[in-house]
GUPANU-27882 format. One line per field, with one value per residue: residue number from 1; residue in three letters; x, y, z of N, C-alpha, C in turn. Coordinates in Angstrom, 2 decimals, m for minus. Layout:
GUPANU-27882
nr = c(NUM, ...) .
rest = c(ALA, ...) .
neast = c(X, ...) .
nnorth = c(Y, ...) .
nup = c(Z, ...) .
caeast = c(X, ...) .
canorth = c(Y, ...) .
caup = c(Z, ...) .
ceast = c(X, ...) .
cnorth = c(Y, ...) .
cup = c(Z, ...) .
END
This chain:
GUPANU-27882
nr = c(1, 2, 3, 4, 5, 6, 7, 8, 9, 10, 11, 12, 13, 14, 15, 16, 17, 18, 19, 20, 21, 22, 23, 24, 25, 26, 27, 28, 29, 30, 31, 32, 33, 34, 35, 36, 37, 38, 39, 40, 41, 42, 43, 44, 45, 46, 47, 48, 49, 50, 51, 52, 53, 54, 55, 56, 57, 58, 59, 60, 61, 62, 63, 64, 65, 66, 67, 68, 69, 70, 71, 72, 73, 74, 75, 76, 77, 78, 79, 80, 81, 82, 83, 84, 85, 86, 87, 88, 89, 90, 91, 92, 93, 94, 95, 96, 97, 98, 99, 100, 101, 102, 103, 104, 105, 106, 107, 108, 109, 110, 111, 112, 113, 114, 115, 116, 117, 118, 119, 120, 121, 122, 123, 124, 125, 126, 127, 128, 129, 130, 131, 132, 133, 134, 135, 136, 137, 138, 139, 140, 141, 142, 143, 144, 145, 146, 147, 148, 149, 150, 151, 152) .
rest = c(MET, LYS, ARG, LEU, ILE, THR, PHE, VAL, CYS, LEU, VAL, PHE, VAL, SER, GLY, LEU, CYS, TYR, ALA, SER, ASP, SER, GLY, GLY, LYS, PRO, ALA, GLU, LEU, ILE, VAL, PRO, ALA, LYS, VAL, HIS, VAL, ASN, GLU, ALA, ILE, GLN, GLY, ASP, VAL, GLU, PHE, THR, TRP, ASP, GLU, ASP, GLN, PRO, LEU, VAL, LEU, ASP, THR, TRP, SER, MET, LYS, GLY, GLY, CYS, LEU, PHE, GLY, SER, MET, THR, VAL, TYR, GLU, ALA, SER, GLY, HIS, GLU, VAL, PRO, GLY, VAL, TYR, PRO, MET, SER, LEU, PRO, LEU, LEU, PRO, ASP, GLY, LYS, ARG, THR, VAL, ARG, LYS, GLY, GLU, THR, VAL, ARG, MET, HIS, LEU, TYR, THR, MET, GLY, TYR, THR, VAL, ILE, PRO, GLY, THR, GLY, ARG, TYR, TYR, ALA, VAL, ALA, GLN, PHE, SER, GLY, SER, MET, THR, SER, GLU, TYR, THR, VAL, ARG, PHE, THR, THR, ARG, LYS, ARG, TRP, PHE, GLU, ALA, ILE, ARG) .
neast = c(9.14, 6.18, 5.67, 7.17, 5.62, 3.15, 3.92, 5.19, 3.40, 1.42, 2.89, 2.29, 0.49, m0.52, 1.42, m0.53, m2.27, m1.74, m0.76, m2.86, m4.55, m2.67, m3.08, m4.83, m7.77, m8.62, m7.24, m6.29, m3.67, m2.23, m0.24, 2.10, 2.65, 5.27, 7.88, 10.92, 14.18, 16.12, 13.68, 11.69, 9.21, 5.46, 2.16, m1.35, m3.89, m7.17, m10.49, m13.19, m15.82, m17.16, m18.27, m21.62, m20.82, m19.65, m16.79, m13.56, m11.92, m8.18, m7.34, m4.80, m4.57, m2.49, m0.72, m2.21, m5.31, m4.79, m4.13, m2.59, 0.50, 1.99, 4.57, 5.58, 8.69, 9.60, 12.25, 11.60, 12.66, 11.76, 13.48, 13.86, 13.59, 15.71, 14.09, 14.00, 14.16, 13.97, 14.49, 11.78, 9.27, 6.76, 3.53, 0.28, m2.95, m5.06, m7.93, m10.87, m12.48, m15.29, m16.86, m19.14, m21.00, m20.07, m18.81, m16.80, m13.21, m10.45, m7.75, m4.95, m1.44, m0.16, 3.64, 6.42, 8.17, 10.29, 11.00, 13.60, 13.59, 16.57, 17.66, 16.84, 14.22, 11.35, 9.65, 7.66, 5.27, 3.46, 1.40, m0.15, m2.09, m4.38, m7.92, m10.53, m13.66, m14.70, m13.61, m12.32, m11.27, m8.95, m8.84, m6.79, m5.52, m4.68, m2.36, m2.84, m0.44, 1.46, 3.07, 4.85, 7.14, 10.51, 12.24, 14.79) .
nnorth = c(35.96, 35.58, 33.11, 31.12, 32.03, 31.15, 28.11, 27.50, 28.08, 26.60, 23.58, 24.05, 24.11, 21.61, 20.00, 20.53, 19.52, 16.67, 15.88, 16.55, 14.44, 11.93, 10.28, 8.57, 6.20, 5.31, 2.67, m0.25, m1.38, m5.12, m5.70, m8.12, m7.21, m7.73, m8.49, m10.72, m9.37, m9.38, m10.36, m10.71, m8.78, m9.54, m8.56, m7.83, m6.24, m4.13, m2.86, m1.06, m0.92, 2.21, 3.40, 3.65, 2.39, m0.57, m2.35, m3.51, m5.72, m7.29, m10.88, m12.68, m16.18, m18.20, m17.24, m17.23, m16.20, m13.05, m9.75, m7.56, m5.03, m2.54, m2.57, m0.22, m0.31, 1.96, 3.41, 4.31, 6.96, 8.33, 7.23, 5.28, 2.01, m0.20, m2.33, m5.52, m6.67, m9.62, m10.78, m11.92, m12.92, m10.72, m11.09, m12.38, m11.68, m13.43, m13.56, m12.11, m10.09, m8.73, m6.43, m4.77, m1.74, m1.22, m3.48, m5.39, m5.72, m8.02, m8.94, m10.79, m8.73, m9.08, m8.40, m7.64, m7.20, m7.24, m6.54, m6.87, m6.39, m4.68, m4.39, m4.32, m2.59, 0.06, 0.38, 1.25, 0.67, 1.67, 0.80, 0.13, m0.40, m1.10, m0.91, m1.56, 0.77, 1.33, 0.62, 2.63, 3.97, 4.12, 2.64, 3.94, 2.48, 3.96, 3.14, 4.02, 4.82, 1.54, 0.93, m1.53, m2.98, m4.61, m6.99, m9.06) .
nup = c(m20.68, m19.40, m20.69, m18.33, m16.35, m16.29, m16.42, m14.14, m11.86, m13.48, m12.63, m9.66, m9.73, m10.30, m8.80, m6.17, m6.72, m7.08, m4.97, m2.95, m3.70, m3.75, m0.91, m1.05, m0.43, 2.65, 5.04, 6.65, 7.71, 8.96, 11.30, 12.96, 16.24, 17.28, 15.67, 14.70, 14.93, 11.58, 9.93, 7.26, 6.49, 6.83, 6.33, 6.30, 4.77, 6.03, 5.15, 5.50, 2.48, 1.49, m1.05, m3.33, m5.49, m6.47, m6.05, m7.88, m7.38, m8.28, m7.31, m6.54, m6.17, m6.98, m4.11, m1.98, m2.36, m2.47, m1.55, m4.58, m3.72, m1.95, 0.58, 2.06, 4.69, 8.01, 9.64, 13.15, 13.50, 11.29, 8.19, 5.95, 5.67, 3.53, 0.73, m0.60, m3.73, m4.97, m8.42, m10.44, m11.96, m13.26, m11.55, m12.45, m12.59, m11.66, m10.50, m9.01, m6.85, m6.23, m4.45, m1.95, m1.34, 2.54, 3.14, 4.82, 4.27, 4.29, 3.85, 2.71, 1.81, m0.88, m2.18, m4.36, m3.45, m0.32, 2.81, 5.28, 8.68, 10.15, 12.70, 15.95, 17.85, 16.65, 14.92, 11.79, 9.34, 6.21, 3.91, 0.49, m1.99, m4.78, m6.36, m9.02, m10.07, m12.45, m15.36, m16.16, m13.84, m11.46, m8.06, m5.04, m2.45, 0.95, 3.90, 7.73, 9.60, 10.50, 13.77, 15.20, 16.70, 16.82, 17.65, 19.46) .
caeast = c(8.22, 4.79, 5.55, 7.80, 5.35, 2.43, 4.26, 5.97, 1.92, 0.75, 3.85, 2.27, m0.89, m0.45, 1.56, m0.68, m3.47, m1.05, m0.51, m4.17, m4.73, m1.36, m3.17, m5.80, m8.56, m8.13, m7.12, m5.69, m2.04, m1.88, 1.50, 2.40, 3.06, 6.69, 8.70, 12.42, 15.53, 16.78, 12.55, 10.81, 7.87, 4.10, 0.99, m2.94, m4.95, m8.64, m11.06, m14.78, m15.56, m17.79, m18.89, m22.29, m20.69, m19.20, m15.17, m13.76, m10.60, m7.31, m6.99, m3.73, m5.02, m1.32, m0.48, m3.86, m6.31, m4.39, m4.06, m1.01, 0.34, 3.67, 4.75, 7.12, 9.26, 10.92, 13.09, 11.19, 13.41, 11.36, 14.53, 13.12, 14.40, 15.78, 13.20, 14.65, 13.39, 14.36, 14.78, 10.50, 8.47, 5.71, 2.64, m0.56, m3.96, m6.01, m9.35, m11.27, m13.40, m16.31, m16.78, m20.71, m20.84, m20.75, m18.72, m15.43, m12.79, m9.26, m6.96, m3.10, m0.91, 1.65, 4.21, 7.20, 9.58, 10.31, 12.12, 14.03, 14.18, 18.26, 18.37, 16.01, 13.56, 10.59, 9.57, 6.66, 4.97, 3.18, 0.93, m0.20, m2.96, m5.90, m8.50, m10.76, m14.54, m14.75, m12.09, m11.61, m11.57, m8.70, m9.16, m6.07, m5.39, m2.96, m2.60, m2.02, 1.51, 1.24, 4.19, 6.28, 8.70, 11.87, 13.51, 15.93) .
canorth = c(35.76, 35.13, 31.25, 30.75, 32.38, 29.91, 27.30, 27.46, 28.12, 25.82, 22.73, 24.06, 24.22, 20.14, 19.46, 20.27, 18.26, 15.31, 16.04, 16.02, 13.02, 10.93, 8.95, 7.42, 6.02, 4.98, 1.04, m0.74, m2.84, m5.50, m6.69, m8.29, m5.94, m7.94, m8.81, m10.92, m8.83, m10.24, m11.64, m9.91, m7.92, m9.43, m7.99, m7.88, m5.20, m4.64, m1.42, m0.87, m0.27, 2.89, 3.66, 3.22, 1.54, m1.90, m2.19, m5.20, m6.20, m7.93, m10.91, m13.79, m17.11, m18.76, m16.88, m17.25, m15.34, m11.81, m8.79, m7.16, m3.92, m1.96, m2.18, 0.28, 0.14, 3.07, 3.17, 5.65, 8.47, 8.24, 7.08, 4.29, 0.95, m1.01, m3.23, m6.51, m6.80, m10.67, m10.62, m12.76, m12.38, m9.73, m12.28, m11.90, m11.73, m14.73, m13.67, m10.84, m10.37, m7.86, m5.69, m3.91, m1.24, m1.54, m4.87, m5.11, m7.32, m8.28, m10.09, m10.38, m8.61, m9.50, m7.36, m8.16, m7.33, m7.84, m5.60, m7.44, m5.33, m5.02, m4.57, m3.52, m1.05, 0.81, 0.79, 1.76, 0.57, 1.77, m0.16, 0.71, m1.09, m0.40, m2.05, m0.28, 0.67, 1.50, 0.13, 4.08, 4.93, 2.85, 3.81, 3.80, 3.02, 3.82, 2.55, 4.82, 4.31, 0.91, 0.36, m2.06, m3.61, m5.64, m7.80, m10.26) .
caup = c(m18.85, m19.18, m20.83, m17.31, m14.84, m16.65, m16.62, m12.62, m11.77, m13.63, m12.16, m8.51, m9.13, m10.38, m7.37, m5.70, m7.21, m6.81, m3.18, m2.18, m3.56, m3.05, 0.25, m1.41, 0.52, 4.06, 5.01, 7.85, 7.47, 10.13, 10.85, 14.08, 17.27, 17.68, 15.12, 14.82, 13.32, 9.98, 9.35, 6.12, 7.58, 5.17, 6.32, 6.11, 4.68, 5.63, 4.95, 4.49, 1.54, 1.19, m2.12, m3.57, m7.09, m6.10, m6.09, m8.08, m6.55, m8.57, m6.62, m6.96, m5.68, m5.62, m3.07, m1.05, m2.19, m1.55, m3.29, m4.75, m3.31, m1.67, 1.72, 3.09, 6.58, 8.36, 11.17, 14.06, 12.85, 9.56, 7.84, 5.08, 5.38, 2.58, 0.46, m1.28, m4.87, m6.28, m9.85, m10.63, m13.12, m12.69, m11.77, m13.38, m11.24, m11.74, m10.10, m9.08, m5.74, m5.70, m2.91, m2.18, m0.12, 3.93, 3.29, 5.37, 3.85, 4.85, 2.84, 2.62, 1.01, m1.35, m2.68, m4.95, m2.62, 1.45, 3.75, 6.20, 9.52, 10.08, 14.43, 17.30, 17.98, 17.14, 13.16, 11.36, 8.38, 5.30, 2.63, m0.92, m2.84, m4.97, m7.08, m9.65, m9.94, m13.40, m16.19, m16.07, m12.06, m10.11, m6.53, m4.28, m0.49, 1.79, 5.26, 8.22, 9.80, 11.71, 14.52, 15.99, 17.36, 16.32, 18.96, 19.02) .
ceast = c(7.12, 4.78, 5.98, 6.73, 3.88, 2.36, 4.95, 4.31, 1.36, 0.96, 3.22, 1.03, m1.45, m0.32, 0.39, m1.86, m2.99, m1.03, m1.84, m4.57, m4.07, m1.94, m3.73, m7.11, m8.01, m8.01, m6.25, m4.49, m2.79, m0.84, 1.14, 3.08, 5.22, 7.39, 10.37, 12.77, 16.03, 14.91, 12.19, 9.63, 6.83, 3.02, m0.35, m3.35, m6.45, m8.65, m12.54, m15.07, m17.16, m18.79, m20.17, m21.76, m19.65, m17.75, m14.58, m12.20, m9.13, m6.69, m5.41, m3.91, m3.52, m0.53, m1.44, m4.84, m5.56, m4.29, m2.67, m1.07, 1.56, 2.99, 5.95, 7.09, 10.18, 11.26, 12.02, 11.19, 12.63, 12.50, 13.91, 14.71, 14.87, 15.11, 14.49, 14.09, 13.73, 13.92, 13.11, 9.89, 6.95, 4.60, 1.15, m2.30, m4.41, m7.68, m9.58, m12.42, m14.09, m16.66, m18.24, m20.26, m21.71, m19.69, m17.31, m14.77, m11.16, m9.02, m5.25, m2.56, 0.56, 2.24, 5.79, 8.53, 9.15, 10.38, 12.16, 14.81, 16.31, 18.71, 17.23, 15.55, 12.51, 10.86, 8.04, 6.26, 3.59, 2.67, 0.29, m1.03, m4.28, m6.70, m8.98, m12.63, m14.60, m13.76, m11.36, m11.04, m11.18, m8.80, m8.17, m6.18, m4.44, m3.48, m2.24, m0.68, 0.74, 2.85, 4.25, 7.09, 9.91, 12.63, 14.24, 15.28) .
cnorth = c(35.15, 33.68, 30.78, 31.12, 31.34, 28.83, 26.56, 27.75, 26.44, 23.88, 22.88, 23.93, 22.13, 19.51, 19.76, 19.33, 16.92, 15.34, 15.76, 14.65, 12.06, 9.98, 8.25, 7.19, 4.88, 3.05, 1.07, m1.54, m3.32, m6.30, m7.02, m7.75, m6.09, m8.85, m9.41, m9.81, m9.85, m11.37, m10.32, m10.24, m8.75, m8.55, m8.32, m6.75, m5.50, m2.86, m2.17, m0.31, 0.79, 3.84, 2.82, 2.48, 0.54, m1.71, m3.47, m4.86, m7.42, m9.12, m12.08, m14.85, m17.46, m18.12, m16.58, m16.66, m13.50, m11.14, m8.26, m5.43, m3.77, m2.19, m1.56, 0.54, 1.17, 2.86, 4.51, 6.94, 9.16, 7.74, 5.47, 3.14, 0.09, m1.89, m4.02, m6.90, m7.64, m10.35, m12.03, m11.80, m11.64, m11.19, m11.60, m12.00, m13.04, m14.89, m12.25, m11.43, m8.66, m7.46, m4.56, m3.12, m1.56, m2.62, m4.38, m6.60, m6.74, m9.46, m9.33, m10.25, m8.85, m8.62, m7.66, m8.19, m7.63, m6.51, m6.64, m6.60, m6.16, m4.47, m4.01, m2.86, m0.53, 0.81, 1.27, 1.15, 1.47, 1.25, 0.77, m0.57, m0.07, m1.81, m0.76, m0.01, 1.10, 0.98, 1.65, 4.91, 3.92, 3.92, 2.90, 3.62, 2.87, 3.96, 3.09, 3.99, 3.19, 0.64, m1.09, m2.07, m4.80, m5.84, m8.98, m12.09) .
cup = c(m19.08, m19.11, m18.56, m16.12, m15.43, m16.05, m15.25, m11.90, m11.88, m12.79, m10.48, m8.36, m9.30, m9.84, m6.04, m5.09, m6.75, m5.44, m2.30, m2.77, m3.76, m2.39, m0.24, m0.69, 1.66, 3.91, 6.23, 7.59, 8.65, 10.30, 12.67, 14.93, 17.59, 16.28, 14.98, 13.78, 12.80, 9.38, 9.04, 6.87, 6.68, 6.76, 5.29, 5.63, 4.84, 6.06, 4.64, 3.54, 1.40, 0.82, m2.44, m5.12, m5.99, m6.87, m6.64, m7.84, m7.52, m7.75, m7.27, m5.91, m5.64, m4.80, m1.65, m1.51, m2.03, m2.48, m3.09, m4.12, m3.06, m0.57, 2.48, 4.63, 6.64, 9.49, 12.46, 13.82, 11.91, 8.48, 7.08, 5.04, 3.69, 2.09, 0.05, m2.54, m5.41, m7.00, m9.63, m11.73, m12.36, m12.27, m12.05, m12.41, m12.42, m11.33, m9.59, m7.78, m5.96, m4.34, m2.60, m0.78, 1.60, 3.79, 3.57, 4.87, 4.37, 3.76, 3.06, 1.75, 0.77, m1.93, m3.14, m4.60, m1.11, 2.07, 4.80, 7.37, 10.37, 11.95, 15.07, 17.48, 17.41, 15.73, 13.07, 9.56, 7.23, 4.07, 1.97, m1.51, m3.90, m6.03, m8.24, m9.32, m11.09, m14.33, m15.95, m15.21, m11.31, m9.12, m5.70, m2.91, 0.04, 3.07, 6.38, 8.81, 10.87, 12.76, 14.91, 16.57, 17.02, 17.58, 18.63, 19.41) .
END
């Protein structure tokens, strides 16, 4: 019984730590205010670095010098719109960008998949990406909800 209680406490505390850390540093997602139905949505991300230690971002020049991450689209009701993930080989970064304290960065966000907007209405998207301050410390970024309208 004592082991069971210890296990439950560890899972609960671990869950709290994960939940409090799952958001990451803030960033903005930039998507068009209006997107056509059956069109794949793409976006840029923007953030200002506020740490003393520089941040190193892996970049992909074959996609226009962009960051790699993920973007999830939701209906206004909160239901996730399924993404499409075509078979392809994962890209390897071919560049780096160092960001210093106080610098604002805006770059295109490349994702392995995409979301096709199924119908008219209001939707929102949330994106995540990461960079590193050292080889052991990865910095995750999560954007706030970015609302847009799907039109015909």
